[in-house]
N, CA and C atoms as a LAMMPS dump frame, in Angstrom:
ITEM: TIMESTEP
0
ITEM: NUMBER OF ATOMS
390
ITEM: BOX BOUNDS ff ff ff
-5.0000000000000000e+02 5.0000000000000000e+02
-5.0000000000000000e+02 5.0000000000000000e+02
-5.0000000000000000e+02 5.0000000000000000e+02
ITEM: ATOMS id mol type element x y z
1 1 1 N 314.913 147.809 423.965
2 1 2 C 316.183 147.621 423.298
3 1 3 C 316.614 146.167 423.456
4 2 1 N 316.946 145.498 422.385
5 2 2 C 317.32 144.082 422.417
6 2 3 C 318.713 143.908 422.995
7 3 1 N 318.878 142.844 423.732
8 3 2 C 320.171 142.528 424.333
9 3 3 C 321.085 141.883 423.298
10 4 1 N 322.357 142.26 423.341
11 4 2 C 323.346 141.645 422.445
12 4 3 C 323.878 140.345 423.036
13 5 1 N 323.534 140.082 424.283
14 5 2 C 324.027 138.894 424.974
15 5 3 C 323.043 137.741 424.781
16 6 1 N 323.524 136.674 424.15
17 6 2 C 322.663 135.517 423.913
18 6 3 C 323.183 134.3 424.672
19 7 1 N 322.302 133.355 424.874
20 7 2 C 322.656 132.117 425.567
21 7 3 C 323.776 131.379 424.839
22 8 1 N 323.753 131.415 423.504
23 8 2 C 324.783 130.724 422.722
24 8 3 C 326.194 131.177 423.05
25 9 1 N 326.326 132.41 423.493
26 9 2 C 327.635 132.95 423.858
27 9 3 C 328.13 132.363 425.172
28 10 1 N 327.223 132.071 426.087
29 10 2 C 327.591 131.702 427.457
30 10 3 C 327.335 130.24 427.816
31 11 1 N 326.62 129.515 426.969
32 11 2 C 326.283 128.123 427.289
33 11 3 C 327.521 127.233 427.269
34 12 1 N 327.408 126.09 427.897
35 12 2 C 328.409 125.037 427.773
36 12 3 C 328.06 124.287 426.494
37 13 1 N 328.957 124.368 425.529
38 13 2 C 328.688 123.802 424.202
39 13 3 C 328.98 122.298 424.163
40 14 1 N 328.296 121.606 423.249
41 14 2 C 328.539 120.182 423.021
42 14 3 C 328.401 119.331 424.254
43 15 1 N 327.281 119.44 424.957
44 15 2 C 327.143 118.679 426.2
45 15 3 C 327.041 117.174 425.948
46 16 1 N 327.411 116.429 426.945
47 16 2 C 327.186 114.987 426.925
48 16 3 C 325.707 114.765 427.218
49 17 1 N 325.08 113.926 426.437
50 17 2 C 323.699 113.542 426.691
51 17 3 C 323.677 112.045 426.961
52 18 1 N 322.662 111.593 427.656
53 18 2 C 322.512 110.163 427.923
54 18 3 C 321.159 109.708 427.408
55 19 1 N 321.112 108.449 427.003
56 19 2 C 319.848 107.84 426.577
57 19 3 C 318.971 107.579 427.803
58 20 1 N 317.696 107.582 427.58
59 20 2 C 316.727 107.305 428.647
60 20 3 C 317.039 105.985 429.349
61 21 1 N 317.601 105.021 428.621
62 21 2 C 317.884 103.691 429.162
63 21 3 C 319.217 103.598 429.913
64 22 1 N 319.955 104.697 430.021
65 22 2 C 321.231 104.709 430.75
66 22 3 C 320.98 104.409 432.226
67 23 1 N 321.841 103.586 432.815
68 23 2 C 321.654 103.311 434.245
69 23 3 C 322.014 104.546 435.061
70 24 1 N 321.383 104.64 436.192
71 24 2 C 321.643 105.735 437.101
72 24 3 C 323.108 105.747 437.527
73 25 1 N 323.682 104.58 437.767
74 25 2 C 325.088 104.475 438.179
75 25 3 C 326.002 105.058 437.099
76 26 1 N 325.72 104.751 435.829
77 26 2 C 326.542 105.267 434.732
78 26 3 C 326.395 106.787 434.62
79 27 1 N 325.178 107.289 434.751
80 27 2 C 324.95 108.735 434.688
81 27 3 C 325.711 109.453 435.809
82 28 1 N 325.688 108.883 437.011
83 28 2 C 326.422 109.489 438.126
84 28 3 C 327.931 109.48 437.878
85 29 1 N 328.433 108.408 437.266
86 29 2 C 329.865 108.355 436.921
87 29 3 C 330.219 109.46 435.929
88 30 1 N 329.383 109.638 434.921
89 30 2 C 329.618 110.706 433.937
90 30 3 C 329.647 112.065 434.628
91 31 1 N 328.701 112.293 435.506
92 31 2 C 328.637 113.569 436.219
93 31 3 C 329.875 113.784 437.074
94 32 1 N 330.29 112.736 437.797
95 32 2 C 331.487 112.838 438.643
96 32 3 C 332.743 113.081 437.814
97 33 1 N 332.903 112.333 436.722
98 33 2 C 334.102 112.449 435.889
99 33 3 C 334.233 113.812 435.222
100 34 1 N 333.111 114.417 434.85
101 34 2 C 333.146 115.668 434.1
102 34 3 C 332.754 116.894 434.92
103 35 1 N 332.358 116.695 436.148
104 35 2 C 331.969 117.819 436.996
105 35 3 C 330.635 118.437 436.622
106 36 1 N 329.731 117.636 436.033
107 36 2 C 328.411 118.12 435.654
108 36 3 C 327.434 117.942 436.799
109 37 1 N 326.405 118.778 436.814
110 37 2 C 325.306 118.602 437.757
111 37 3 C 323.992 118.345 437.041
112 38 1 N 323.993 118.489 435.697
113 38 2 C 322.783 118.265 434.905
114 38 3 C 323.147 117.489 433.649
115 39 1 N 322.315 116.511 433.308
116 39 2 C 322.509 115.742 432.077
117 39 3 C 321.214 115.719 431.271
118 40 1 N 321.277 116.188 430.029
119 40 2 C 320.114 116.042 429.164
120 40 3 C 319.893 114.557 428.863
121 41 1 N 318.629 114.166 428.784
122 41 2 C 318.255 112.78 428.513
123 41 3 C 317.518 112.748 427.174
124 42 1 N 317.965 111.823 426.307
125 42 2 C 317.359 111.696 424.982
126 42 3 C 316.821 110.287 424.787
127 43 1 N 315.897 110.187 423.845
128 43 2 C 315.385 108.887 423.388
129 43 3 C 315.363 108.973 421.871
130 44 1 N 316.093 108.088 421.243
131 44 2 C 316.206 108.105 419.785
132 44 3 C 316.66 109.471 419.273
133 45 1 N 317.57 110.112 420.013
134 45 2 C 318.123 111.392 419.598
135 45 3 C 317.283 112.607 419.924
136 46 1 N 316.093 112.415 420.488
137 46 2 C 315.198 113.522 420.82
138 46 3 C 315.221 113.785 422.32
139 47 1 N 315.324 115.033 422.699
140 47 2 C 315.339 115.411 424.107
141 47 3 C 314.023 115.031 424.777
142 48 1 N 314.133 114.306 425.898
143 48 2 C 312.936 113.918 426.644
144 48 3 C 312.961 114.433 428.082
145 49 1 N 314.103 114.931 428.518
146 49 2 C 314.176 115.437 429.882
147 49 3 C 315.59 115.766 430.282
148 50 1 N 315.732 116.023 431.555
149 50 2 C 317.035 116.299 432.144
150 50 3 C 317.03 115.698 433.545
151 51 1 N 318.167 115.189 433.97
152 51 2 C 318.297 114.694 435.339
153 51 3 C 319.389 115.5 436.025
154 52 1 N 319.221 115.672 437.315
155 52 2 C 320.214 116.423 438.082
156 52 3 C 320.97 115.496 439.023
157 53 1 N 322.189 115.858 439.267
158 53 2 C 323.031 115.097 440.187
159 53 3 C 322.371 115.01 441.559
160 54 1 N 321.815 116.102 442.006
161 54 2 C 321.191 116.138 443.333
162 54 3 C 320.097 115.081 443.462
163 55 1 N 319.206 115.032 442.474
164 55 2 C 318.11 114.058 442.517
165 55 3 C 318.636 112.634 442.496
166 56 1 N 319.593 112.38 441.6
167 56 2 C 320.126 111.02 441.482
168 56 3 C 320.856 110.583 442.744
169 57 1 N 321.603 111.502 443.353
170 57 2 C 322.35 111.134 444.566
171 57 3 C 321.433 110.887 445.753
172 58 1 N 320.336 111.621 445.825
173 58 2 C 319.368 111.373 446.909
174 58 3 C 318.85 109.944 446.812
175 59 1 N 318.461 109.544 445.614
176 59 2 C 317.942 108.19 445.411
177 59 3 C 319.042 107.157 445.615
178 60 1 N 320.244 107.449 445.103
179 60 2 C 321.365 106.517 445.204
180 60 3 C 321.735 106.224 446.654
181 61 1 N 321.504 107.181 447.54
182 61 2 C 321.866 107.009 448.953
183 61 3 C 320.776 106.325 449.782
184 62 1 N 319.677 105.963 449.162
185 62 2 C 318.611 105.268 449.888
186 62 3 C 319.057 103.838 450.193
187 63 1 N 318.748 103.387 451.371
188 63 2 C 319.139 102.044 451.806
189 63 3 C 318.542 100.984 450.884
190 64 1 N 319.375 100.041 450.482
191 64 2 C 318.921 98.915 449.685
192 64 3 C 318.694 99.237 448.22
193 65 1 N 319.079 100.417 447.795
194 65 2 C 318.849 100.835 446.415
195 65 3 C 320.051 100.479 445.558
196 66 1 N 319.83 99.899 444.372
197 66 2 C 320.906 99.531 443.453
198 66 3 C 320.836 100.422 442.22
199 67 1 N 321.732 101.43 442.155
200 67 2 C 321.707 102.395 441.056
201 67 3 C 322.094 101.766 439.722
202 68 1 N 322.658 100.573 439.759
203 68 2 C 322.988 99.871 438.529
204 68 3 C 321.792 99.184 437.896
205 69 1 N 320.689 99.147 438.617
206 69 2 C 319.487 98.468 438.12
207 69 3 C 318.396 99.435 437.665
208 70 1 N 318.58 100.724 437.924
209 70 2 C 317.56 101.718 437.568
210 70 3 C 318.063 102.581 436.418
211 71 1 N 317.136 103.057 435.601
212 71 2 C 317.513 103.879 434.457
213 71 3 C 317.119 105.332 434.706
214 72 1 N 317.859 106.244 434.061
215 72 2 C 317.615 107.667 434.279
216 72 3 C 316.233 108.092 433.801
217 73 1 N 315.684 107.375 432.83
218 73 2 C 314.353 107.707 432.348
219 73 3 C 313.297 107.69 433.43
220 74 1 N 313.545 106.919 434.497
221 74 2 C 312.602 106.843 435.605
222 74 3 C 312.683 108.055 436.534
223 75 1 N 313.677 108.922 436.326
224 75 2 C 313.901 110.04 437.237
225 75 3 C 313.731 111.398 436.572
226 76 1 N 313.142 111.4 435.386
227 76 2 C 312.837 112.664 434.713
228 76 3 C 311.595 113.237 435.37
229 77 1 N 311.696 114.463 435.829
230 77 2 C 310.599 115.046 436.599
231 77 3 C 309.664 115.933 435.788
232 78 1 N 309.787 115.928 434.495
233 78 2 C 308.923 116.758 433.665
234 78 3 C 309.703 117.304 432.493
235 79 1 N 309.023 118.077 431.693
236 79 2 C 309.663 118.64 430.506
237 79 3 C 310.769 119.617 430.915
238 80 1 N 311.919 119.531 430.259
239 80 2 C 312.998 120.451 430.596
240 80 3 C 312.723 121.845 430.04
241 81 1 N 313.352 122.824 430.629
242 81 2 C 313.294 124.194 430.113
243 81 3 C 314.258 124.25 428.94
244 82 1 N 313.747 124.522 427.756
245 82 2 C 314.585 124.572 426.56
246 82 3 C 314.549 125.965 425.953
247 83 1 N 315.677 126.327 425.351
248 83 2 C 315.806 127.613 424.67
249 83 3 C 316.649 127.425 423.417
250 84 1 N 316.601 128.405 422.541
251 84 2 C 317.444 128.413 421.348
252 84 3 C 318.745 129.161 421.667
253 85 1 N 319.803 128.918 420.914
254 85 2 C 321.069 129.627 421.171
255 85 3 C 320.962 131.145 421.057
256 86 1 N 319.995 131.632 420.264
257 86 2 C 319.863 133.079 420.102
258 86 3 C 318.939 133.719 421.142
259 87 1 N 318.508 132.944 422.134
260 87 2 C 317.656 133.487 423.198
261 87 3 C 318.443 134.53 423.996
262 88 1 N 317.806 135.644 424.318
263 88 2 C 318.491 136.667 425.106
264 88 3 C 318.852 136.175 426.51
265 89 1 N 320.073 136.412 426.898
266 89 2 C 320.574 136.026 428.221
267 89 3 C 319.65 136.527 429.326
268 90 1 N 319.237 137.764 429.235
269 90 2 C 318.399 138.373 430.266
270 90 3 C 317.083 137.61 430.441
271 91 1 N 316.447 137.231 429.34
272 91 2 C 315.171 136.514 429.414
273 91 3 C 315.332 135.138 430.048
274 92 1 N 316.369 134.419 429.629
275 92 2 C 316.595 133.064 430.15
276 92 3 C 316.945 133.115 431.635
277 93 1 N 317.817 134.045 431.999
278 93 2 C 318.202 134.179 433.414
279 93 3 C 316.985 134.529 434.271
280 94 1 N 316.111 135.375 433.75
281 94 2 C 314.91 135.758 434.503
282 94 3 C 313.994 134.545 434.716
283 95 1 N 313.764 133.762 433.668
284 95 2 C 312.914 132.57 433.793
285 95 3 C 313.533 131.576 434.773
286 96 1 N 314.842 131.356 434.647
287 96 2 C 315.503 130.415 435.551
288 96 3 C 315.391 130.871 437.002
289 97 1 N 315.581 132.163 437.25
290 97 2 C 315.492 132.683 438.617
291 97 3 C 314.072 132.588 439.143
292 98 1 N 313.103 132.994 438.324
293 98 2 C 311.703 132.981 438.769
294 98 3 C 311.188 131.571 439.038
295 99 1 N 311.639 130.612 438.238
296 99 2 C 311.154 129.238 438.394
297 99 3 C 312.097 128.361 439.214
298 100 1 N 313.192 128.952 439.685
299 100 2 C 314.209 128.226 440.452
300 100 3 C 314.702 127.009 439.678
301 101 1 N 314.916 127.218 438.395
302 101 2 C 315.367 126.175 437.476
303 101 3 C 316.9 126.198 437.422
304 102 1 N 317.531 125.056 437.574
305 102 2 C 318.986 124.986 437.61
306 102 3 C 319.663 124.957 436.258
307 103 1 N 318.88 124.723 435.188
308 103 2 C 319.502 124.674 433.871
309 103 3 C 318.472 124.903 432.774
310 104 1 N 318.995 125.353 431.644
311 104 2 C 318.216 125.453 430.414
312 104 3 C 318.948 124.601 429.389
313 105 1 N 318.219 123.753 428.71
314 105 2 C 318.813 122.929 427.663
315 105 3 C 318.689 123.717 426.36
316 106 1 N 319.821 123.904 425.693
317 106 2 C 319.853 124.722 424.49
318 106 3 C 319.754 123.798 423.277
319 107 1 N 318.738 124.044 422.444
320 107 2 C 318.468 123.172 421.297
321 107 3 C 318.358 123.975 420.011
322 108 1 N 318.812 123.349 418.954
323 108 2 C 318.537 123.818 417.598
324 108 3 C 317.672 122.735 416.976
325 109 1 N 316.399 123.02 416.827
326 109 2 C 315.461 121.986 416.411
327 109 3 C 315.39 120.926 417.49
328 110 1 N 315.612 119.663 417.113
329 110 2 C 315.597 118.553 418.069
330 110 3 C 316.972 118.239 418.642
331 111 1 N 317.987 118.965 418.199
332 111 2 C 319.362 118.655 418.592
333 111 3 C 319.803 119.486 419.79
334 112 1 N 320.29 118.799 420.816
335 112 2 C 320.844 119.483 421.987
336 112 3 C 322.233 120 421.607
337 113 1 N 322.419 121.315 421.698
338 113 2 C 323.698 121.917 421.323
339 113 3 C 324.425 122.529 422.517
340 114 1 N 323.733 122.641 423.65
341 114 2 C 324.376 123.219 424.819
342 114 3 C 323.504 123.099 426.051
343 115 1 N 324.114 123.452 427.167
344 115 2 C 323.413 123.533 428.438
345 115 3 C 323.824 124.856 429.071
346 116 1 N 322.86 125.567 429.604
347 116 2 C 323.124 126.82 430.304
348 116 3 C 322.687 126.611 431.746
349 117 1 N 323.65 126.65 432.656
350 117 2 C 323.38 126.375 434.071
351 117 3 C 323.539 127.64 434.903
352 118 1 N 323.233 127.529 436.174
353 118 2 C 323.424 128.678 437.066
354 118 3 C 324.902 129.066 437.128
355 119 1 N 325.798 128.105 437.001
356 119 2 C 327.227 128.414 436.962
357 119 3 C 327.562 129.224 435.715
358 120 1 N 326.988 128.839 434.576
359 120 2 C 327.181 129.611 433.352
360 120 3 C 326.608 131.022 433.517
361 121 1 N 325.488 131.135 434.211
362 121 2 C 324.875 132.448 434.448
363 121 3 C 325.806 133.337 435.275
364 122 1 N 326.457 132.75 436.268
365 122 2 C 327.392 133.54 437.069
366 122 3 C 328.602 133.972 436.242
367 123 1 N 329.077 133.089 435.371
368 123 2 C 330.181 133.475 434.471
369 123 3 C 329.745 134.609 433.537
370 124 1 N 328.519 134.522 433.041
371 124 2 C 327.981 135.576 432.184
372 124 3 C 327.899 136.898 432.937
373 125 1 N 327.466 136.838 434.184
374 125 2 C 327.373 138.049 435.016
375 125 3 C 328.749 138.7 435.157
376 126 1 N 329.751 137.893 435.437
377 126 2 C 331.104 138.42 435.558
378 126 3 C 331.532 139.077 434.245
379 127 1 N 331.241 138.4 433.125
380 127 2 C 331.601 138.956 431.824
381 127 3 C 330.9 140.253 431.501
382 128 1 N 329.636 140.348 431.862
383 128 2 C 328.855 141.557 431.609
384 128 3 C 329.313 142.7 432.495
385 129 1 N 329.679 142.395 433.73
386 129 2 C 330.1 143.424 434.663
387 129 3 C 331.543 143.886 434.465
388 130 1 N 332.332 143.05 433.796
389 130 2 C 333.777 143.389 433.633
390 130 3 C 333.97 144.539 432.682
């Protein structure tokens, strides 16, 4: 039986994305100002990865490191987990849990339309259980 709950219902819509050439310091400011822990990274409008606050802060706290001189493109750790807005919530949550993935980038074609994080998953759980 197909689930009526889709990622598009629970994702954070219209996320801020940063270009691969964005400095690490600027990305951290965006995260701090908006309370984000994940930022999709694009190059020429195409998704190329995602960076997490945790990873950036670890590097930023290294002695002698200047976060204003490094770009986020250097901290992409691989292809991001991407899904479509109509992806079933159950399937995405299962993949995220099994792979210990903190976010799914929601795309329509090449366009980033949302981010689904573990926080969004907890909100979805509350909504489903209510």
